[in-house]
C-alpha positions as CSV (number, residue, x, y, z in Angstrom):
1,X,-29.0,1.7,-18.6
2,X,-29.5,-1.1,-16.2
3,X,-26.7,-3.7,-15.5
4,X,-28.2,-6.4,-17.8
5,X,-28.5,-3.9,-20.7
6,X,-24.9,-2.7,-20.3
7,X,-23.8,-6.4,-20.3
8,X,-25.9,-7.1,-23.3
9,X,-24.5,-4.3,-25.3
10,X,-20.9,-5.3,-24.4
11,X,-21.7,-8.9,-25.5
12,X,-22.9,-7.6,-28.8
13,X,-19.6,-5.7,-29.3
14,X,-17.6,-8.8,-28.4
15,X,-19.5,-10.8,-31.0
16,X,-18.6,-8.1,-33.5
17,X,-14.9,-8.6,-32.7
18,X,-14.1,-6.5,-29.7
19,X,-11.9,-8.1,-27.0
20,X,-13.8,-8.8,-23.9
21,X,-11.3,-7.4,-21.4
22,X,-10.7,-4.2,-23.4
23,X,-14.4,-3.4,-24.2
24,X,-15.4,-4.1,-20.6
25,X,-12.7,-1.9,-19.2
26,X,-13.6,0.9,-21.6
27,X,-17.3,0.7,-20.9
28,X,-16.9,0.7,-17.1
29,X,-14.4,3.6,-17.3
30,X,-16.9,5.7,-19.4
31,X,-19.9,4.9,-17.1
32,X,-18.9,6.9,-14.1
33,X,-22.3,6.6,-12.4
34,X,-22.0,2.8,-11.9
35,X,-21.6,1.6,-8.3
36,X,-19.0,-1.0,-7.4
37,X,-21.9,-3.6,-7.1
38,X,-23.0,-2.6,-10.7
39,X,-19.5,-3.0,-12.0
40,X,-19.1,-6.4,-10.3
41,X,-22.4,-7.7,-11.7
42,X,-21.7,-6.5,-15.2
43,X,-18.2,-8.1,-15.2
44,X,-19.7,-11.3,-13.9
45,X,-22.5,-11.3,-16.6
46,X,-20.1,-10.5,-19.5
47,X,-17.3,-12.9,-18.5
48,X,-19.6,-15.7,-17.5
49,X,-21.7,-15.5,-20.6
50,X,-18.6,-15.5,-22.8
51,X,-16.9,-18.4,-20.9
52,X,-19.8,-20.7,-20.9
53,X,-20.9,-20.1,-24.5
54,X,-20.8,-23.8,-25.4
55,X,-23.0,-24.8,-22.5
56,X,-25.5,-22.0,-23.1
57,X,-25.7,-22.7,-26.8
58,X,-26.4,-26.4,-26.1
59,X,-29.3,-25.3,-23.9
60,X,-30.6,-22.9,-26.6
61,X,-30.3,-25.7,-29.2
62,X,-32.5,-27.9,-26.9
63,X,-35.2,-25.3,-26.4
64,X,-35.5,-23.2,-29.5
65,X,-37.3,-24.7,-32.5
66,X,-35.6,-23.9,-35.8
67,X,-32.6,-22.7,-33.9
68,X,-30.6,-22.4,-37.1
69,X,-32.8,-19.3,-37.9
70,X,-32.1,-17.6,-34.5
71,X,-30.3,-14.4,-35.1
72,X,-27.2,-13.5,-33.1
73,X,-28.8,-10.6,-31.1
74,X,-31.6,-12.8,-29.6
75,X,-29.2,-15.6,-29.2
76,X,-26.9,-13.4,-27.1
77,X,-29.9,-12.3,-25.0
78,X,-30.8,-15.9,-24.4
79,X,-27.2,-16.8,-23.5
80,X,-27.2,-13.9,-21.0
81,X,-30.4,-15.0,-19.5
82,X,-29.5,-18.7,-19.2
83,X,-26.2,-17.8,-17.6
84,X,-28.1,-16.0,-14.9
85,X,-30.5,-18.9,-14.4
86,X,-27.7,-21.6,-14.3
87,X,-25.1,-19.8,-12.3
88,X,-26.4,-16.8,-10.4
89,X,-28.8,-18.1,-7.7
90,X,-29.3,-14.6,-6.1
91,X,-31.1,-13.3,-9.1
92,X,-34.8,-14.4,-9.1
93,X,-35.8,-16.3,-12.2
94,X,-38.8,-14.0,-12.8
95,X,-36.5,-11.0,-12.8
96,X,-34.2,-12.6,-15.4
97,X,-37.2,-13.3,-17.6
98,X,-38.8,-9.9,-17.2
99,X,-35.5,-8.1,-18.0
100,X,-34.8,-10.2,-21.0
101,X,-38.3,-9.6,-22.4
102,X,-37.9,-5.8,-21.9
103,X,-34.6,-5.8,-23.7
104,X,-36.0,-7.9,-26.5
105,X,-38.9,-5.3,-26.9
106,X,-36.4,-2.4,-26.8
107,X,-33.9,-3.7,-29.3
108,X,-36.0,-6.0,-31.6
109,X,-39.7,-6.5,-32.0
110,X,-42.6,-8.2,-30.2
111,X,-42.0,-11.5,-32.0
112,X,-38.5,-11.8,-30.5
113,X,-39.9,-10.8,-27.1
114,X,-42.5,-13.6,-27.3
115,X,-39.8,-16.1,-28.3
116,X,-37.5,-15.1,-25.4
117,X,-40.4,-15.2,-23.0
118,X,-41.6,-18.6,-24.2
119,X,-38.2,-20.2,-24.2
120,X,-37.2,-19.0,-20.7
121,X,-40.6,-19.9,-19.2
122,X,-40.6,-23.3,-20.8
123,X,-37.1,-24.0,-19.3
124,X,-38.2,-22.8,-15.9
125,X,-41.3,-25.1,-16.0
126,X,-39.4,-28.2,-17.2
127,X,-35.6,-27.8,-16.5
128,X,-35.3,-31.6,-16.3
129,X,-36.2,-32.1,-19.9
130,X,-32.9,-30.7,-21.1
131,X,-30.7,-33.6,-22.2
132,X,-27.0,-33.0,-21.5
133,X,-24.1,-35.0,-23.2
134,X,-23.2,-38.3,-21.6
135,X,-19.6,-38.5,-20.3
136,X,-19.4,-42.2,-21.1
137,X,-20.9,-42.2,-24.5
138,X,-19.6,-38.9,-25.8
139,X,-16.7,-37.8,-23.5
140,X,-15.3,-35.1,-25.8
141,X,-18.8,-33.5,-26.4
142,X,-19.4,-33.8,-22.6
143,X,-16.3,-31.8,-21.8
144,X,-16.9,-29.3,-24.6
145,X,-20.5,-28.5,-23.3
146,X,-20.2,-28.9,-19.6
147,X,-16.8,-27.2,-19.2
148,X,-17.2,-25.0,-22.3
149,X,-13.9,-25.3,-24.1
150,X,-13.4,-26.0,-27.9
151,X,-12.8,-29.7,-28.8
152,X,-9.4,-29.1,-30.4
153,X,-8.0,-27.8,-27.0
154,X,-9.6,-30.7,-25.1
155,X,-8.1,-33.3,-27.4
156,X,-4.6,-31.9,-26.9
157,X,-5.0,-31.8,-23.1
158,X,-6.6,-35.2,-22.8
159,X,-3.7,-36.7,-24.7
160,X,-1.2,-34.9,-22.5
161,X,-2.8,-34.8,-19.1
162,X,-5.6,-37.3,-19.0
163,X,-9.2,-37.0,-18.0
164,X,-9.0,-35.6,-14.4
165,X,-6.3,-33.1,-15.0
166,X,-8.0,-31.8,-18.1
167,X,-11.2,-31.2,-16.1
168,X,-9.1,-29.5,-13.4
169,X,-7.6,-27.3,-16.1
170,X,-11.0,-26.4,-17.5
171,X,-12.4,-25.7,-14.1
172,X,-9.4,-23.4,-13.4
173,X,-10.0,-21.5,-16.6
174,X,-13.6,-21.0,-15.7
175,X,-12.9,-19.4,-12.3
176,X,-12.5,-15.7,-11.9
177,X,-8.9,-14.6,-12.4
178,X,-7.0,-13.4,-9.3
179,X,-5.9,-9.8,-9.3
180,X,-2.1,-9.5,-8.7
181,X,0.0,-6.3,-8.4
182,X,3.7,-5.8,-8.1
183,X,5.1,-3.4,-5.6
184,X,7.3,-0.7,-7.0
185,X,10.3,-1.2,-4.8
186,X,11.9,1.9,-6.1
187,X,9.3,3.9,-4.1
188,X,8.3,1.7,-1.2
189,X,8.5,-1.7,0.4
190,X,5.8,-4.3,0.1
191,X,5.1,-4.0,3.8
192,X,4.5,-0.2,3.4
193,X,2.3,-0.8,0.4
194,X,0.2,-3.4,2.2
195,X,-0.5,-0.9,5.0
196,X,-1.4,1.8,2.5
197,X,-3.6,-0.4,0.5
198,X,-5.5,-1.4,3.6
199,X,-6.1,2.3,4.4
200,X,-7.4,2.8,0.9
201,X,-10.1,0.1,1.3
202,X,-8.3,-2.9,-0.2
203,X,-8.1,-6.5,1.0
204,X,-4.6,-7.6,0.2
205,X,-2.3,-10.5,1.0
206,X,1.4,-11.0,0.1
207,X,2.6,-13.5,-2.4
208,X,4.5,-16.5,-1.1
209,X,6.5,-16.9,-4.4
210,X,7.7,-13.4,-5.3
211,X,8.8,-10.7,-2.8
212,X,7.1,-7.9,-4.6
213,X,3.8,-9.6,-5.3
214,X,0.5,-8.8,-3.7
215,X,-2.9,-10.4,-4.3
216,X,-5.9,-8.1,-4.1
217,X,-9.0,-9.9,-3.0
218,X,-11.1,-6.8,-2.9
219,X,-10.4,-3.2,-4.0
220,X,-12.0,-0.1,-5.4
221,X,-11.1,0.6,-9.1
222,X,-7.3,0.6,-9.1
223,X,-6.8,3.7,-11.2
224,X,-8.7,5.6,-8.5
225,X,-6.3,4.6,-5.7
226,X,-3.8,7.3,-4.6
227,X,-1.2,4.6,-4.3
228,X,-1.7,3.7,-8.0
229,X,-1.5,7.3,-9.1
230,X,1.7,7.7,-7.1
231,X,3.2,4.8,-8.9
232,X,3.6,2.6,-5.9
233,X,2.5,-0.5,-7.8
234,X,1.6,-1.9,-11.2
235,X,-0.7,-4.8,-12.3
236,X,1.2,-8.0,-13.1
237,X,0.4,-11.6,-12.6
238,X,2.3,-13.6,-10.0
239,X,3.8,-16.1,-12.6
240,X,4.9,-13.3,-14.8
241,X,6.9,-11.7,-11.9
242,X,9.1,-14.8,-11.8
243,X,10.7,-14.0,-15.2
244,X,12.7,-10.9,-14.2
245,X,14.0,-12.8,-11.1
246,X,15.2,-15.6,-13.3
247,X,17.1,-13.2,-15.6
248,X,18.5,-11.6,-12.4
249,X,19.9,-8.3,-13.7
250,X,22.1,-6.1,-11.5
251,X,22.5,-2.4,-11.2
252,X,24.6,-0.8,-14.0
253,X,24.1,-3.7,-16.3
254,X,22.6,-3.4,-19.8
255,X,19.6,-5.5,-20.7
256,X,17.9,-6.2,-24.0
257,X,14.2,-6.9,-23.9
258,X,13.1,-7.8,-27.4
259,X,9.3,-8.2,-27.1
260,X,8.8,-5.7,-24.3
261,X,5.3,-4.2,-24.7
262,X,3.4,-3.3,-22.6
263,X,6.3,-3.2,-20.2
264,X,5.4,-5.2,-17.2
265,X,8.5,-7.3,-17.2
266,X,10.6,-4.4,-18.5
267,X,9.8,-2.2,-15.5
268,X,10.3,-5.1,-13.2
269,X,13.8,-5.6,-14.6
270,X,14.4,-1.9,-13.9
271,X,13.3,-2.3,-10.3
272,X,15.8,-5.1,-9.8
273,X,18.5,-2.9,-11.3
274,X,17.5,-0.2,-8.8
275,X,16.9,2.1,-11.8
276,X,20.6,2.1,-12.6
277,X,22.0,0.9,-15.9
278,X,20.2,0.6,-19.2
279,X,17.3,-1.4,-20.7
280,X,16.7,-1.4,-24.4
281,X,13.0,-2.3,-24.8
282,X,11.9,-3.2,-28.3
283,X,8.5,-4.0,-29.7
284,X,7.1,-4.2,-33.2
285,X,3.9,-2.3,-32.4
286,X,3.9,1.4,-31.9
287,X,1.0,1.4,-29.4
288,X,2.8,-1.2,-27.2
289,X,6.0,0.9,-27.3
290,X,3.9,3.9,-25.9
291,X,2.5,1.7,-23.2
292,X,6.1,0.9,-22.0
293,X,6.8,4.6,-21.9
294,X,3.6,5.4,-20.0
295,X,4.2,2.6,-17.4
296,X,7.8,3.7,-16.9
297,X,6.9,7.3,-16.4
298,X,4.2,6.5,-13.8
299,X,6.6,4.2,-11.9
300,X,9.4,6.8,-12.0
301,X,11.8,4.6,-14.1
302,X,14.5,6.4,-16.1
303,X,16.7,3.7,-17.6
304,X,14.4,2.3,-20.3
305,X,15.1,3.2,-24.0
306,X,12.3,2.1,-26.3
307,X,12.8,1.1,-29.9
308,X,10.3,0.1,-32.6
309,X,12.0,-3.1,-33.9
310,X,10.9,-6.5,-35.4
311,X,12.4,-9.1,-33.1
312,X,13.0,-11.5,-36.0
313,X,15.3,-9.0,-37.7
314,X,16.6,-7.2,-34.6
315,X,20.3,-8.0,-35.3
316,X,20.1,-6.0,-38.5
317,X,19.4,-2.8,-36.6
318,X,21.1,-3.2,-33.2
319,X,24.8,-3.1,-32.7
320,X,26.9,-4.8,-30.0
321,X,26.3,-7.8,-27.8
322,X,24.4,-8.2,-24.6
323,X,25.0,-10.2,-21.5
324,X,21.3,-10.3,-20.5
325,X,18.5,-10.8,-23.0
326,X,14.8,-11.3,-22.3
327,X,12.5,-12.9,-24.9
328,X,8.9,-12.9,-23.6
329,X,7.6,-14.4,-26.9
330,X,4.2,-13.8,-28.5
331,X,2.3,-17.0,-27.9
332,X,-1.2,-18.6,-28.0
333,X,-1.9,-17.6,-24.4
334,X,-3.5,-21.0,-23.6
335,X,-2.1,-20.7,-20.1
336,X,-4.0,-17.6,-19.2
337,X,-7.5,-18.4,-20.6
338,X,-9.3,-17.4,-17.4
339,X,-7.9,-13.8,-17.9
340,X,-9.1,-13.7,-21.5
341,X,-12.5,-15.4,-21.4
342,X,-13.2,-14.9,-25.2
343,X,-9.7,-16.2,-26.2
344,X,-10.8,-19.8,-26.1
345,X,-13.3,-19.1,-28.9
346,X,-10.9,-16.9,-31.0
347,X,-8.0,-19.3,-31.1
348,X,-7.4,-22.0,-33.8
349,X,-5.1,-24.9,-33.4
350,X,-3.1,-24.0,-36.6
351,X,-2.0,-20.8,-34.8
352,X,0.2,-22.9,-32.4
353,X,2.5,-24.1,-35.3
354,X,2.6,-20.6,-36.8
355,X,3.5,-19.1,-33.4
356,X,6.2,-21.8,-32.8
357,X,7.8,-20.8,-36.1
358,X,7.7,-17.1,-35.1
359,X,9.2,-17.9,-31.7
360,X,12.0,-19.9,-33.3
361,X,12.7,-17.0,-35.7
362,X,12.8,-14.5,-32.8
363,X,15.4,-16.6,-31.0
364,X,17.5,-17.0,-34.2
365,X,17.2,-13.2,-34.6
366,X,18.4,-12.5,-31.1
367,X,21.2,-15.1,-31.1
368,X,23.9,-12.8,-32.8
369,X,23.3,-10.2,-30.1
370,X,23.9,-12.5,-27.2
371,X,27.5,-12.1,-25.8
372,X,29.6,-15.2,-25.1
373,X,28.8,-16.2,-21.5
374,X,25.6,-14.1,-21.8
375,X,22.2,-15.3,-20.5
376,X,18.9,-15.4,-22.3
377,X,15.5,-16.0,-20.6
378,X,12.7,-17.2,-22.8
379,X,9.1,-17.1,-21.5
380,X,5.6,-17.6,-22.7
381,X,2.1,-17.7,-21.1
382,X,1.1,-21.0,-22.7
383,X,0.9,-24.7,-21.8
384,X,1.7,-26.0,-25.3
385,X,4.9,-28.0,-25.8
386,X,5.3,-26.8,-29.4
387,X,5.7,-23.2,-28.2
388,X,7.9,-24.1,-25.2
389,X,10.1,-27.1,-24.8
390,X,10.1,-27.9,-28.5
391,X,11.2,-24.3,-29.4
392,X,14.1,-24.6,-26.9
393,X,15.1,-28.0,-28.3
394,X,15.2,-26.7,-31.8
395,X,17.1,-23.6,-30.8
396,X,19.8,-25.5,-28.9
397,X,20.1,-28.0,-31.7
398,X,20.7,-25.3,-34.2
399,X,23.2,-23.4,-32.1
400,X,25.3,-26.0,-30.2
401,X,27.0,-23.2,-28.1
402,X,23.7,-22.5,-26.5
403,X,23.1,-24.5,-23.3
404,X,20.6,-24.4,-20.4
405,X,21.4,-23.1,-17.0
406,X,20.0,-24.1,-13.6
407,X,17.1,-21.7,-12.7
408,X,17.2,-22.6,-9.0
409,X,19.7,-20.0,-7.7
410,X,17.8,-17.1,-9.1
411,X,14.3,-18.3,-8.2
412,X,12.8,-16.2,-5.5
413,X,11.1,-19.1,-3.7
414,X,12.1,-22.6,-2.6
415,X,10.9,-25.4,-4.9
416,X,8.6,-27.8,-3.1
417,X,8.9,-31.1,-4.9
418,X,11.7,-33.2,-6.3
419,X,10.1,-33.1,-9.8
420,X,10.2,-29.3,-9.7
421,X,13.8,-29.3,-8.5
422,X,14.8,-31.5,-11.4
423,X,12.9,-29.4,-13.9
424,X,14.6,-26.2,-12.7
425,X,18.0,-27.9,-12.8
426,X,17.4,-28.7,-16.5
427,X,16.9,-25.0,-17.0
428,X,13.1,-25.0,-17.7
429,X,9.9,-24.7,-15.8
430,X,6.4,-25.3,-17.0
431,X,3.9,-24.0,-14.5
432,X,0.4,-25.7,-14.7
433,X,-2.7,-24.7,-12.8
434,X,-3.5,-28.2,-11.5
435,X,0.1,-28.6,-10.2
436,X,1.0,-25.1,-9.2
437,X,-2.2,-23.3,-8.5
438,X,-1.2,-20.5,-10.8
439,X,-1.5,-19.6,-14.5
440,X,0.1,-21.8,-17.1
441,X,3.5,-20.3,-17.8
442,X,6.8,-21.4,-19.2
443,X,10.3,-20.1,-18.4
444,X,13.6,-21.3,-19.9
445,X,17.1,-20.2,-19.1
446,X,19.8,-20.3,-21.8
447,X,23.5,-19.3,-21.9
448,X,25.9,-18.9,-24.7
449,X,29.1,-20.7,-24.0
450,X,32.4,-18.8,-24.0
């Protein structure tokens, strides 16, 4: 199959409920004959078409008569074609049209092929006839269509951040996600890994925020790299790497990680502990527990004990008290939308309140296991206050012996602004793309008084 056909088939599966990142990864893994250029183009076509769904559908609505009768398959084919025409200037328009017509004939019938051909050629003849929303008259609709985010998200961000920062956030979400890896310092130093990655054909630069972090700006498929197979690194976002540093475990300590799957932060904790001590890693899902085990084995980590436990009822099963606890809570993921391009269309606003309730229940479930003087780090990959600061406020109000601790001493970089310094001293940090040039992420440090 050609690249556009592979992308089209993936998009059909996403529409049927498959997760974009998972089905793309699976498809590319199974198609061993694809070149790196093929893989790059397919990824661009899939992610771009999914991200810009609202803008592409607006265009289709303008150009297709009786658009309400347009079936999903032809609609996806038009989305894919218009994405190429709007965003990929290296693909000639005639090639986009011809390939779309061929796919329409292969998967549907001549009537669909004629429709696709007519719509695309009509647009190419008269692109200026498309009427886009007016930012002054219909600001919310303008943002929804041009930046392709659902209106309920935009309302929240406009109220909190204002017009310019909301646009900045949307633009960030629409850019390709950076690829970050974490050096496995149990086996090599970051400097050694950088040298090895260069020899393996990678373009890599070190993080300025975390000592183990490396950004890959170009690389062959990671699983094919000898350094990956040897367990010299794992994939983990830069913001996520900050969490283990804030908890700051030492060798020989015991750590409780209550929402541990798939094990990125868990294995990072083990590195900081020099593979000495014990980490009890819990998750409510069997497959995520197995991912923790697989990651630990590849990285050569021996101190992780996995348990299948519900974090909201964890104190019913676990005995004893712990000086260090990590709660990387399940959340809406609105801070990492560029990594999950289909998530913006799957999420509903009501989920935020539901997740905040779950997060509060998890903290309440963990509270009896936190030793006097013990520290708990709470983290999410979302920007929403209900899941972050409001959860912490509710937790500390319910348990007066829980107080915040200053995050600055354990942070692996120097804060750059007075605003950040004050936030860290209060024991919390909300990272935002338009302020911090990294994913939306929240970290809070809590301690039980003696």
